[in-house]
MIFI-757145 format. One record per residue (C-alpha): residue in three letters; x, y, z. Coordinates in nm, 4 decimals, decimal comma. Example, Ala and Ser with C-alpha at 12.3 -4.5 7.8 and 13.67 -1.06 7.14 Angstrom:
REM residues 2
[marti ALA; [1,2300; -0,4500; 0,7800]]
[marti SER; [1,3670; -0,1060; 0,7140]]
REM end
This chain:
REM residues 275
[marti UNK; [0,2061; -1,2381; -0,1919]]
[marti UNK; [0,2541; -1,2774; 0,1714]]
[marti UNK; [0,6883; -1,2705; 0,3257]]
[marti UNK; [0,7849; -1,2391; 0,6934]]
[marti UNK; [0,9430; -1,0281; 0,9169]]
[marti UNK; [1,2608; -1,0240; 0,6449]]
[marti UNK; [1,0782; -0,9923; 0,3757]]
[marti UNK; [1,0979; -1,3898; 0,2013]]
[marti UNK; [0,8659; -1,5097; 0,0303]]
[marti UNK; [0,6133; -1,7435; 0,2757]]
[marti UNK; [0,2968; -1,7792; 0,0661]]
[marti UNK; [0,1185; -1,6468; -0,3199]]
[marti UNK; [-0,2301; -1,7069; -0,4915]]
[marti UNK; [-0,3627; -1,5982; -0,7706]]
[marti UNK; [-0,5936; -1,4025; -0,9356]]
[marti UNK; [-0,7804; -1,2939; -1,2259]]
[marti UNK; [-0,6754; -0,9392; -1,3740]]
[marti UNK; [-1,0136; -0,8211; -1,2978]]
[marti UNK; [-1,0309; -0,9381; -0,9717]]
[marti UNK; [-0,9621; -0,5870; -0,7420]]
[marti UNK; [-0,7485; -0,4975; -0,5337]]
[marti UNK; [-0,9744; -0,5191; -0,2080]]
[marti UNK; [-1,1409; -0,8077; -0,2983]]
[marti UNK; [-0,8510; -1,0065; -0,2703]]
[marti UNK; [-0,7321; -1,0460; 0,1037]]
[marti UNK; [-0,9710; -1,2186; 0,2404]]
[marti UNK; [-0,9594; -1,5285; 0,0040]]
[marti UNK; [-0,6020; -1,5180; 0,0236]]
[marti UNK; [-0,5970; -1,4905; 0,3861]]
[marti UNK; [-0,8835; -1,8485; 0,4527]]
[marti UNK; [-0,6476; -2,0336; 0,2466]]
[marti UNK; [-0,3268; -1,8864; 0,4163]]
[marti UNK; [-0,5281; -1,9430; 0,7709]]
[marti UNK; [-0,6626; -2,2986; 0,6847]]
[marti UNK; [-0,2888; -2,4200; 0,5948]]
[marti UNK; [-0,0340; -2,3292; 0,8065]]
[marti UNK; [-0,3445; -2,2814; 1,1186]]
[marti UNK; [-0,1882; -1,8891; 1,1890]]
[marti UNK; [-0,2679; -1,8105; 1,5579]]
[marti UNK; [-0,1335; -1,5200; 1,6122]]
[marti UNK; [-0,0344; -1,2783; 1,3220]]
[marti UNK; [-0,0234; -0,9107; 1,2696]]
[marti UNK; [-0,1643; -0,8108; 0,9218]]
[marti UNK; [-0,0052; -0,5502; 0,6723]]
[marti UNK; [-0,1195; -0,3750; 0,4097]]
[marti UNK; [-0,1221; -0,0618; 0,2052]]
[marti UNK; [-0,4270; 0,1766; 0,1287]]
[marti UNK; [-0,5759; -0,0476; -0,1621]]
[marti UNK; [-0,6608; -0,2926; 0,0730]]
[marti UNK; [-0,8861; -0,0290; 0,3863]]
[marti UNK; [-1,2400; -0,1143; 0,3406]]
[marti UNK; [-1,4850; -0,1588; 0,5725]]
[marti UNK; [-1,4531; -0,4687; 0,4958]]
[marti UNK; [-1,1870; -0,5996; 0,4851]]
[marti UNK; [-1,0743; -0,4791; 0,8212]]
[marti UNK; [-1,3456; -0,6258; 0,9683]]
[marti UNK; [-1,2456; -0,9217; 0,8348]]
[marti UNK; [-0,9837; -0,9457; 1,0218]]
[marti UNK; [-1,1531; -0,8260; 1,3303]]
[marti UNK; [-1,3421; -1,1694; 1,2994]]
[marti UNK; [-1,0449; -1,4268; 1,3162]]
[marti UNK; [-0,8774; -1,1760; 1,5940]]
[marti UNK; [-0,6695; -1,0784; 1,3945]]
[marti UNK; [-0,4031; -0,7696; 1,4832]]
[marti UNK; [-0,3256; -0,5578; 1,1871]]
[marti UNK; [-0,1679; -0,1758; 1,0474]]
[marti UNK; [-0,3330; -0,0629; 0,6997]]
[marti UNK; [-0,3105; 0,3113; 0,6142]]
[marti UNK; [-0,6082; 0,5097; 0,5443]]
[marti UNK; [-0,7405; 0,5990; 0,1920]]
[marti UNK; [-0,7005; 0,9061; 0,3371]]
[marti UNK; [-0,8312; 1,1043; 0,0413]]
[marti UNK; [-1,1816; 0,8665; 0,0236]]
[marti UNK; [-1,2693; 0,9162; 0,4029]]
[marti UNK; [-1,6001; 1,1560; 0,5171]]
[marti UNK; [-1,5048; 1,5831; 0,5342]]
[marti UNK; [-1,5119; 1,5945; 0,8884]]
[marti UNK; [-1,2281; 1,3231; 0,8795]]
[marti UNK; [-1,0838; 1,6254; 0,6207]]
[marti UNK; [-1,0674; 1,8666; 0,9145]]
[marti UNK; [-0,9875; 1,6669; 1,1519]]
[marti UNK; [-0,6322; 1,5433; 0,9681]]
[marti UNK; [-0,5820; 1,9783; 0,8912]]
[marti UNK; [-0,6803; 2,0630; 1,2413]]
[marti UNK; [-0,3364; 2,0935; 1,4394]]
[marti UNK; [-0,4956; 2,0479; 1,7422]]
[marti UNK; [-0,3517; 1,7429; 1,9474]]
[marti UNK; [-0,0532; 1,7239; 1,7229]]
[marti UNK; [0,2883; 1,5693; 1,9025]]
[marti UNK; [0,6301; 1,6885; 1,7722]]
[marti UNK; [0,8173; 1,3533; 1,8976]]
[marti UNK; [1,1445; 1,4249; 1,8253]]
[marti UNK; [1,0820; 1,4869; 1,4466]]
[marti UNK; [0,8142; 1,2507; 1,4184]]
[marti UNK; [0,5166; 1,4545; 1,4075]]
[marti UNK; [0,1696; 1,2642; 1,4789]]
[marti UNK; [-0,1592; 1,2321; 1,7074]]
[marti UNK; [-0,4495; 1,0091; 1,7944]]
[marti UNK; [-0,7276; 0,8569; 1,8410]]
[marti UNK; [-0,9367; 0,5420; 1,9516]]
[marti UNK; [-1,2735; 0,4742; 1,7472]]
[marti UNK; [-1,4979; 0,2770; 1,7466]]
[marti UNK; [-1,5599; -0,0304; 1,4487]]
[marti UNK; [-1,8120; 0,0319; 1,3091]]
[marti UNK; [-2,0388; -0,0333; 1,0054]]
[marti UNK; [-2,2186; 0,2915; 0,8021]]
[marti UNK; [-2,2364; 0,4215; 1,1397]]
[marti UNK; [-2,3832; 0,1572; 1,3388]]
[marti UNK; [-2,3423; -0,1907; 1,3643]]
[marti UNK; [-2,0457; -0,2096; 1,6396]]
[marti UNK; [-1,9233; -0,5045; 1,6844]]
[marti UNK; [-1,7130; -0,4392; 1,9989]]
[marti UNK; [-1,3304; -0,3828; 1,8679]]
[marti UNK; [-1,1646; -0,0476; 1,8811]]
[marti UNK; [-0,9552; 0,0349; 1,6117]]
[marti UNK; [-0,6355; 0,3731; 1,6483]]
[marti UNK; [-0,5927; 0,5918; 1,3434]]
[marti UNK; [-0,2440; 0,6998; 1,3267]]
[marti UNK; [-0,2150; 1,0960; 1,1055]]
[marti UNK; [0,1660; 1,1075; 1,0805]]
[marti UNK; [0,3386; 1,4638; 0,9305]]
[marti UNK; [0,5714; 1,4467; 0,7210]]
[marti UNK; [0,7330; 1,7095; 0,5670]]
[marti UNK; [0,9903; 1,4904; 0,3215]]
[marti UNK; [0,6305; 1,3325; 0,2183]]
[marti UNK; [0,4908; 1,7455; 0,1105]]
[marti UNK; [0,7442; 1,7021; -0,1207]]
[marti UNK; [0,7822; 1,3522; -0,2603]]
[marti UNK; [0,3472; 1,4409; -0,2829]]
[marti UNK; [0,4386; 1,7647; -0,4144]]
[marti UNK; [0,6749; 1,6040; -0,6963]]
[marti UNK; [0,5048; 1,2908; -0,8294]]
[marti UNK; [0,1457; 1,5505; -0,8926]]
[marti UNK; [0,3803; 1,8137; -1,0467]]
[marti UNK; [0,5531; 1,5208; -1,2651]]
[marti UNK; [0,1219; 1,4368; -1,3534]]
[marti UNK; [0,0996; 1,7908; -1,3683]]
[marti UNK; [0,3082; 1,8507; -1,6704]]
[marti UNK; [0,3439; 1,5108; -1,8683]]
[marti UNK; [-0,0763; 1,6520; -1,9237]]
[marti UNK; [0,0662; 2,0098; -2,0265]]
[marti UNK; [0,3094; 1,8585; -2,2363]]
[marti UNK; [0,0413; 1,7642; -2,4523]]
[marti UNK; [-0,2659; 1,9812; -2,4198]]
[marti UNK; [-0,3494; 2,2046; -2,7536]]
[marti UNK; [-0,3777; 2,5849; -2,7906]]
[marti UNK; [-0,6997; 2,5872; -2,6369]]
[marti UNK; [-0,5665; 2,3601; -2,3311]]
[marti UNK; [-0,6875; 2,0585; -2,3210]]
[marti UNK; [-0,5908; 1,6473; -2,4614]]
[marti UNK; [-0,7322; 1,4558; -2,6726]]
[marti UNK; [-0,8625; 1,0824; -2,5301]]
[marti UNK; [-0,6823; 0,9277; -2,7820]]
[marti UNK; [-0,3805; 1,1059; -2,6215]]
[marti UNK; [-0,4453; 1,0023; -2,2643]]
[marti UNK; [-0,5099; 0,6690; -2,2948]]
[marti UNK; [-0,2010; 0,4514; -2,0459]]
[marti UNK; [-0,2087; 0,7267; -1,8141]]
[marti UNK; [-0,2214; 0,5708; -1,4989]]
[marti UNK; [-0,3179; 0,8166; -1,3347]]
[marti UNK; [-0,6594; 1,0270; -1,4352]]
[marti UNK; [-0,6979; 1,2620; -1,0562]]
[marti UNK; [-0,6161; 1,5828; -1,1700]]
[marti UNK; [-0,8246; 1,6370; -1,5468]]
[marti UNK; [-1,1563; 1,6048; -1,5758]]
[marti UNK; [-1,3485; 1,5774; -1,9235]]
[marti UNK; [-1,5480; 1,7592; -2,1409]]
[marti UNK; [-1,7163; 1,7436; -2,4324]]
[marti UNK; [-1,8925; 1,3852; -2,3442]]
[marti UNK; [-1,4606; 1,3001; -2,2847]]
[marti UNK; [-1,3628; 1,3030; -2,5515]]
[marti UNK; [-1,0937; 1,6142; -2,4288]]
[marti UNK; [-1,0096; 1,6540; -2,1715]]
[marti UNK; [-0,8475; 1,9792; -1,9302]]
[marti UNK; [-0,6636; 2,0302; -1,5697]]
[marti UNK; [-0,9219; 2,0771; -1,2698]]
[marti UNK; [-0,7712; 2,3062; -1,0619]]
[marti UNK; [-1,0324; 2,2757; -0,8085]]
[marti UNK; [-0,8790; 1,8846; -0,7975]]
[marti UNK; [-0,4847; 2,0274; -0,8083]]
[marti UNK; [-0,6140; 2,2773; -0,4527]]
[marti UNK; [-0,7721; 1,9779; -0,2798]]
[marti UNK; [-0,5075; 1,7602; -0,2973]]
[marti UNK; [-0,2037; 1,9859; -0,2133]]
[marti UNK; [-0,3925; 2,0285; 0,1269]]
[marti UNK; [-0,2968; 1,6695; 0,2566]]
[marti UNK; [0,1073; 1,7515; 0,1343]]
[marti UNK; [0,2626; 1,4486; 0,3719]]
[marti UNK; [-0,0235; 1,3244; 0,5901]]
[marti UNK; [-0,0604; 1,0057; 0,5809]]
[marti UNK; [-0,3027; 0,7934; 0,8126]]
[marti UNK; [-0,2426; 0,4502; 0,9632]]
[marti UNK; [-0,5500; 0,2611; 1,0983]]
[marti UNK; [-0,4351; -0,0454; 1,3511]]
[marti UNK; [-0,5715; -0,1772; 1,6315]]
[marti UNK; [-0,1967; -0,3157; 1,7563]]
[marti UNK; [-0,2978; -0,0765; 2,1058]]
[marti UNK; [0,0124; -0,2226; 2,2589]]
[marti UNK; [0,2508; -0,0685; 1,9654]]
[marti UNK; [0,4012; 0,3138; 1,9950]]
[marti UNK; [0,2577; 0,5969; 1,7223]]
[marti UNK; [0,7145; 0,4994; 1,6209]]
[marti UNK; [0,6699; 0,1087; 1,6024]]
[marti UNK; [0,3737; 0,0728; 1,4190]]
[marti UNK; [0,5076; 0,3546; 1,1291]]
[marti UNK; [0,8365; 0,1074; 1,2190]]
[marti UNK; [0,6516; -0,2349; 1,1756]]
[marti UNK; [0,4292; -0,0885; 0,8156]]
[marti UNK; [0,7221; 0,0534; 0,6684]]
[marti UNK; [0,8486; -0,3472; 0,6366]]
[marti UNK; [0,5674; -0,3296; 0,4065]]
[marti UNK; [0,8536; -0,2215; 0,1097]]
[marti UNK; [0,9608; -0,5844; 0,1941]]
[marti UNK; [0,6637; -0,6707; -0,0489]]
[marti UNK; [0,6464; -0,4396; -0,2834]]
[marti UNK; [1,0202; -0,5028; -0,3050]]
[marti UNK; [1,0042; -0,9031; -0,4290]]
[marti UNK; [0,7712; -0,7332; -0,6952]]
[marti UNK; [1,0484; -0,5361; -0,7994]]
[marti UNK; [1,2790; -0,8429; -0,7817]]
[marti UNK; [1,0327; -0,9551; -1,0237]]
[marti UNK; [0,9240; -0,7522; -1,3306]]
[marti UNK; [1,2498; -0,6594; -1,3035]]
[marti UNK; [1,6620; -0,8687; -1,2240]]
[marti UNK; [1,4107; -1,1250; -1,3663]]
[marti UNK; [1,2413; -1,0784; -1,5388]]
[marti UNK; [1,5346; -1,1448; -1,8391]]
[marti UNK; [1,6031; -1,4546; -1,6971]]
[marti UNK; [1,2438; -1,6191; -1,6375]]
[marti UNK; [1,1386; -1,7799; -2,0216]]
[marti UNK; [0,8493; -1,6029; -2,0829]]
[marti UNK; [0,6139; -1,9016; -2,1636]]
[marti UNK; [0,2019; -1,8128; -2,3079]]
[marti UNK; [0,0504; -2,0924; -2,1206]]
[marti UNK; [-0,3543; -2,0243; -1,9979]]
[marti UNK; [-0,4465; -2,3057; -1,8475]]
[marti UNK; [-0,4801; -2,2571; -1,5021]]
[marti UNK; [-0,3209; -2,5031; -1,3095]]
[marti UNK; [-0,0176; -2,4716; -1,5157]]
[marti UNK; [-0,0266; -2,0152; -1,4550]]
[marti UNK; [0,0869; -2,1376; -1,1002]]
[marti UNK; [0,2909; -2,4563; -1,1441]]
[marti UNK; [0,4935; -2,1651; -1,4015]]
[marti UNK; [0,4963; -1,9041; -1,0803]]
[marti UNK; [0,5801; -2,1437; -0,8675]]
[marti UNK; [0,8394; -2,2772; -1,0497]]
[marti UNK; [1,0571; -2,0036; -1,1938]]
[marti UNK; [0,9446; -1,6198; -1,0022]]
[marti UNK; [0,8083; -1,7642; -0,6128]]
[marti UNK; [1,0797; -1,9669; -0,5816]]
[marti UNK; [1,3210; -1,7592; -0,7301]]
[marti UNK; [1,2511; -1,4547; -0,5168]]
[marti UNK; [1,2753; -1,6496; -0,2495]]
[marti UNK; [1,5429; -1,8185; -0,2907]]
[marti UNK; [1,6699; -1,4390; -0,3443]]
[marti UNK; [1,6248; -1,3119; 0,0106]]
[marti UNK; [1,7165; -1,6278; 0,1616]]
[marti UNK; [2,1180; -1,5287; 0,0117]]
[marti UNK; [2,1098; -1,2480; 0,1032]]
[marti UNK; [1,8715; -1,2612; 0,4639]]
[marti UNK; [2,1615; -1,4971; 0,5290]]
[marti UNK; [2,4573; -1,2428; 0,3880]]
[marti UNK; [2,3466; -1,0075; 0,6032]]
[marti UNK; [2,3672; -1,2485; 0,9713]]
[marti UNK; [2,6890; -1,3661; 0,8642]]
[marti UNK; [2,8633; -1,0273; 0,7912]]
[marti UNK; [2,6994; -0,8399; 1,0969]]
[marti UNK; [2,8401; -1,2297; 1,3288]]
[marti UNK; [3,1954; -1,0845; 1,1895]]
[marti UNK; [3,1393; -0,7419; 1,2465]]
[marti UNK; [3,0254; -0,8806; 1,5804]]
[marti UNK; [3,3085; -1,0827; 1,6345]]
[marti UNK; [3,5439; -0,8040; 1,4973]]
[marti UNK; [3,6726; -1,0079; 1,1338]]
[marti UNK; [3,8104; -0,8619; 0,8878]]
REM end
């Protein structure tokens, strides 16, 4: 789903459930470009889209982007660069450092484009990262048997296995202490990649933060509308699209449109000192 700067949905595309997130960006953007004749645009996406082919595609179209980088999947050298305290700037509480890199594929095939990497640190985010990890570990330890193991069946349904490792050919899992200790090193760090070199670091981070509007739309679909939109079981693609468009997409559009109008009217009244 794509939204405007106010979070109002503009376009959506349905993908089969077995299509990985990184494989959705290119066909989605090609469809948008074909329908709306996109020229000047800034794509804001999370690290699920952060694969080199996606960024190279955006660069080939001369489109701007701000995408979070998959920090923990980076090279050893990049992780060392993040943890190196050298060159970090404290700008009124915003702690960051930047570097410009040439766009390349496997350190070769340079295409003439450059990206700016912004590495930021926030104590608030560090606390959140620690709490998120602790919740996963606590949920795991609650299921441990007397040998401090959790069976594969008991672990079924867990969203993340990152801090657990299989033993006995996958029949059981145990805590992976090394991975936990490695993960702790990066608490509070966040990495952005962008070709918007005309923006300040604060402007890039503020623009990226608008991504919550997309997440809010999906929460609205799953939460507020789940009890009001009728459940319809259909297996033909055209009818799936029709159902989603008529009930879900239009509903979210109207909710945000009304909210946007209400905010504008409220602000206008304040400016004119209305009660």
